C-alpha positions as CSV (number, residue, x, y, z in Angstrom):
1,M,0.1,0.0,0.0
2,I,1.4,3.5,-1.0
3,T,0.8,6.2,1.5
4,H,1.1,10.0,0.4
5,H,3.1,12.1,2.5
6,R,2.7,16.0,2.2
7,P,6.2,17.3,2.0
8,D,7.9,19.2,4.9
9,I,8.2,22.4,3.1
10,R,10.2,24.6,5.6
11,L,11.0,27.7,2.8
12,V,8.8,28.9,-0.1
13,V,11.3,31.2,-2.8
14,T,9.9,32.9,-5.5
15,D,11.0,35.2,-8.2
16,M,8.7,38.1,-8.9
17,D,8.4,39.4,-12.7
18,G,7.0,36.5,-14.5
19,T,6.4,33.9,-11.6
20,L,4.6,35.6,-8.5
21,L,3.5,39.1,-10.0
22,D,0.1,39.1,-12.5
23,A,-0.5,40.2,-15.9
24,D,-0.1,43.7,-14.5
25,G,3.3,43.7,-12.3
26,R,1.2,43.5,-9.4
27,I,1.0,41.1,-6.4
28,P,-2.2,38.9,-6.5
29,D,-4.7,39.8,-3.6
30,S,-4.3,35.4,-3.1
31,L,-0.8,35.6,-1.8
32,W,-1.8,37.8,1.5
33,P,-4.1,34.8,3.2
34,L,-1.2,32.6,2.1
35,L,1.2,34.1,3.6
36,A,-0.8,34.6,6.8
37,E,-1.1,30.3,6.6
38,L,2.7,29.8,6.0
39,N,3.5,32.2,9.0
40,R,1.5,30.3,11.2
41,R,2.7,27.3,10.0
42,G,6.7,28.3,10.5
43,I,6.8,28.5,6.6
44,V,9.3,31.0,5.9
45,F,8.8,33.0,2.3
46,C,11.1,35.0,0.3
47,P,11.1,37.0,-2.7
48,A,14.3,36.8,-4.8
49,S,14.5,39.2,-7.3
50,G,16.2,41.6,-9.2
51,R,14.9,44.4,-7.4
52,Q,16.8,45.8,-4.5
53,Y,16.1,45.3,-1.1
54,A,14.5,48.7,-0.5
55,T,11.9,47.7,-3.4
56,L,11.2,44.4,-2.2
57,A,10.4,45.7,1.6
58,D,8.6,48.5,0.4
59,Q,6.2,46.0,-1.7
60,F,5.6,44.0,1.4
61,A,5.6,46.4,4.0
62,A,2.1,45.8,5.0
63,V,2.9,41.9,6.0
64,D,6.2,42.2,6.8
65,D,6.6,41.6,10.6
66,G,10.1,42.0,11.2
67,G,10.8,38.5,10.0
68,M,10.3,38.0,5.9
69,V,13.4,37.3,4.4
70,Y,14.2,39.4,0.9
71,I,16.9,38.1,-2.1
72,A,17.9,41.5,-3.9
73,E,19.9,42.2,-6.4
74,N,19.9,39.1,-8.2
75,G,21.3,37.0,-4.8
76,T,23.7,39.4,-4.5
77,Y,22.5,40.9,-1.5
78,V,20.3,38.6,1.2
79,V,18.2,40.2,4.2
80,R,15.8,39.1,7.5
81,G,14.0,41.8,9.2
82,G,16.5,44.5,8.4
83,A,19.8,42.8,9.1
84,E,22.1,41.4,6.2
85,I,22.1,37.6,6.3
86,S,24.7,37.8,2.6
87,S,26.2,40.2,0.6
88,D,28.8,40.1,-2.7
89,P,30.0,43.4,-3.5
90,M,31.8,43.8,-6.9
91,D,35.7,45.0,-7.5
92,P,35.3,49.2,-7.0
93,A,36.9,48.8,-11.2
94,V,34.3,47.0,-12.5
95,A,30.8,49.2,-12.3
96,P,32.7,52.2,-14.0
97,W,34.0,50.2,-16.6
98,I,31.0,49.0,-17.3
99,V,29.7,52.6,-16.7
100,K,31.7,53.8,-19.4
101,E,30.8,50.8,-21.7
102,V,27.0,52.2,-21.5
103,R,28.4,55.7,-22.4
104,R,30.1,54.4,-25.8
105,L,26.9,52.4,-26.4
106,T,25.2,55.3,-26.3
107,E,27.2,57.3,-28.6
108,E,26.4,54.7,-31.2
109,G,23.2,55.1,-30.9
110,V,22.0,52.3,-29.0
111,D,19.1,53.7,-26.2
112,A,20.6,52.2,-23.1
113,G,21.3,53.0,-19.8
114,A,23.0,51.6,-16.3
115,V,21.9,51.2,-13.2
116,V,24.5,51.0,-10.2
117,C,23.0,49.2,-8.0
118,G,24.5,49.6,-4.2
119,K,23.4,48.4,-0.7
120,R,22.2,52.3,0.1
121,S,21.2,53.4,-3.1
122,A,21.0,52.8,-6.7
123,Y,22.4,55.6,-9.0
124,V,22.0,56.3,-12.9
125,E,22.9,58.9,-14.9
126,R,20.0,59.2,-17.3
127,S,17.3,61.6,-16.4
128,D,14.8,60.9,-18.9
129,E,11.5,60.2,-18.1
130,A,11.3,57.2,-20.5
131,F,14.0,55.8,-18.5
132,L,13.6,56.7,-14.8
133,A,10.0,55.1,-15.8
134,E,11.7,51.5,-16.0
135,V,14.2,52.0,-13.2
136,R,11.1,53.2,-10.8
137,K,9.9,49.8,-11.7
138,Y,12.7,47.5,-10.0
139,Y,14.5,50.9,-7.7
140,H,12.4,52.5,-5.1
141,R,15.5,54.4,-4.1
142,H,17.5,55.5,-6.5
143,E,19.7,58.6,-7.2
144,I,20.5,60.3,-10.1
145,V,23.8,61.3,-10.1
146,E,26.3,63.1,-12.8
147,D,29.2,60.8,-12.6
148,A,28.0,57.3,-12.0
149,T,31.7,56.0,-11.9
150,A,32.0,58.2,-8.8
151,V,29.5,56.3,-6.8
152,E,30.8,55.7,-3.3
153,D,28.9,52.7,-1.8
154,D,29.1,48.7,-2.2
155,V,28.2,48.1,-5.4
156,L,26.2,44.3,-5.6
157,K,25.8,44.6,-9.3
158,V,25.0,46.6,-12.1
159,A,22.1,46.5,-14.4
160,L,21.7,47.5,-17.8
161,F,18.3,48.7,-19.7
162,D,18.0,48.6,-23.4
163,F,15.2,49.7,-24.8
164,G,16.1,47.4,-27.7
165,R,16.6,43.4,-27.2
166,A,19.1,43.4,-24.2
167,E,20.6,39.7,-25.5
168,E,21.1,41.4,-29.2
169,T,22.9,44.8,-28.5
170,T,24.0,45.2,-24.0
171,A,24.9,41.9,-23.4
172,P,27.3,41.3,-26.1
173,A,29.1,44.6,-25.7
174,L,29.8,43.2,-22.3
175,G,31.7,40.2,-23.5
176,P,35.0,40.8,-21.8
177,L,33.7,40.5,-18.9
178,T,32.1,37.0,-19.1
179,D,35.4,35.2,-18.2
180,S,35.4,36.8,-14.6
181,H,31.4,38.1,-13.8
182,Q,28.1,36.5,-14.7
183,V,26.6,38.7,-17.0
184,V,23.1,37.5,-17.3
185,V,20.2,38.4,-19.6
186,S,17.2,38.6,-16.5
187,S,14.5,39.6,-18.9
188,A,14.0,40.9,-22.9
189,H,15.3,44.6,-22.1
190,W,17.1,44.0,-18.7
191,V,20.6,42.2,-18.3
192,D,22.8,42.4,-15.0
193,V,26.6,41.7,-14.4
194,M,27.3,40.6,-10.9
195,N,30.4,38.2,-9.2
196,R,30.7,35.2,-10.8
197,T,30.2,33.8,-7.0
198,A,26.8,35.7,-6.9
199,D,23.1,33.8,-8.3
200,K,19.9,33.2,-6.7
201,G,21.3,29.6,-6.3
202,A,24.3,31.1,-4.0
203,A,21.8,33.2,-1.6
204,V,19.3,30.4,-1.4
205,R,22.1,28.0,0.0
206,R,23.1,30.5,2.2
207,L,19.5,31.5,2.9
208,Q,19.0,27.9,3.4
209,A,22.5,27.3,6.0
210,A,21.5,30.2,7.9
211,L,17.9,29.1,8.3
212,G,18.7,25.2,9.2
213,I,16.9,23.8,6.1
214,T,17.4,21.2,3.6
215,A,17.0,21.6,-0.4
216,A,14.1,18.6,0.7
217,Q,12.6,21.4,2.4
218,T,12.5,24.2,-0.4
219,M,10.2,25.0,-2.8
220,V,11.2,27.9,-5.8
221,F,9.6,29.6,-8.5
222,G,11.3,30.8,-11.4
223,D,10.6,31.8,-15.2
224,Y,14.0,33.6,-17.0
225,L,17.5,32.5,-17.0
226,N,18.8,34.6,-13.7
227,D,16.5,31.7,-11.9
228,L,18.5,28.7,-13.4
229,E,20.9,28.3,-10.7
230,M,18.2,28.6,-8.1
231,L,16.1,26.0,-9.2
232,D,19.2,23.8,-8.2
233,A,18.8,24.7,-4.7
234,A,15.6,23.2,-4.3
235,D,14.3,19.9,-4.6
236,W,11.2,21.2,-5.1
237,S,11.9,23.5,-8.2
238,Y,9.0,25.0,-10.6
239,A,9.1,26.8,-14.1
240,M,6.0,28.9,-14.5
241,A,4.3,27.4,-17.7
242,N,5.4,30.8,-19.5
243,A,8.9,30.4,-18.2
244,H,11.9,30.4,-20.7
245,P,12.4,27.1,-22.6
246,D,15.8,26.5,-20.6
247,V,13.9,27.1,-17.5
248,R,11.6,24.8,-18.2
249,R,14.4,21.9,-18.8
250,R,16.0,22.8,-15.8
251,A,13.3,22.7,-13.5
252,R,11.4,19.3,-12.2
253,H,8.1,19.9,-11.9
254,L,5.8,22.8,-14.0
255,A,3.3,25.2,-12.5
256,P,0.4,27.4,-14.1
257,P,1.6,30.6,-15.7
258,H,1.9,33.8,-13.6
259,T,-1.4,34.8,-15.3
260,E,-3.2,32.4,-13.4
261,N,-1.7,32.5,-10.1
262,G,0.3,29.6,-10.8
263,V,2.8,30.3,-7.3
264,V,-0.2,30.8,-5.2
265,R,-2.2,27.7,-6.4
266,T,0.9,25.4,-6.6
267,V,1.7,26.5,-3.3
268,R,-1.7,25.1,-1.5
269,E,-1.7,22.4,-3.5
270,V,1.6,20.8,-2.5
271,L,1.2,21.6,0.9
272,E,-2.6,20.5,0.7
273,L,-4.5,24.3,2.0
274,P,-7.6,24.9,1.4
275,A,-8.3,26.9,-1.9
276,E,-8.9,30.8,-1.5
C-alpha cells in the first residue's frame, strides 16, 4: 500500500516578475492570506528578485512583521528583519568600466542606460522620464548623479536597461567581463552584471544554511535565465508555464503561468491547503 506524505516544506522562494506578479505586474491579492497561513505553519516565504532590497521591502511592508527574508539584486544581497544575512559586492573597478561602456554604446546610437546598484541606493546618469519610469519599477531608492563612475557605495550589481533587445545589443558588448563575472540577461530589456560567485542559487543556499533548512524542504519558482541556479537549490523546483525554455528544462516541475496565479495555486496544492 502506497501512503501519500505531504512534503515537509520550510522555505518557499519565488521570483517576482513573470512568476509571482500578475499580468499587470502586481502582487496577486490571493498571496496575502497564503502568507498568513505560511507564517502560522512556520514556513518562511522569500521573494527573490533582481529588484533592490528597498523595493522588495516596500512591496511587502504591509505584511512584514520584521521576519521576512528578501533575496535582492539577483542574489547579491540577502536580508532578514533589516539585518544582512549575506552580500557579494563587486570589485570597485568593475562598475566604472561598465558605465563607460554604456556611454560608448549610447554614443553609437544604442538606447540604453546603466543602473549602479549599491547597498544604500541605486545610481543613474540618465534623467529622461522614459528611462526613469523603468528604473522606478525595480529601484524605489535611486539617485540621479552626474558621474556614476564615482559612486561611493558597496556596489552589488550593475544593471543595464536596453530599450531594444538586450540579448542582441548590450549583453554582447559586455563580453570582456564574461570570464570574470556573470553577465545575465534577466528579461527582454535588462542585463545584470554580478560577481561570478553571486546568483540566486548561491543566495538560497546561504539562506538555507542560516535557517537550517534543506533542499528537500525548499520550494522555488522561476521563469527566466537569472532563476536557473536557484532551481538547483531546491528539490521542489518549479518553472512557470510561461517560462523561458531553458528554465522549463531545468526545473523538476511545472506550475501554471503567472497570469493564472501559478505560485499561489501550486503552494496551496502541494501543501494541501484549502483554496481561497
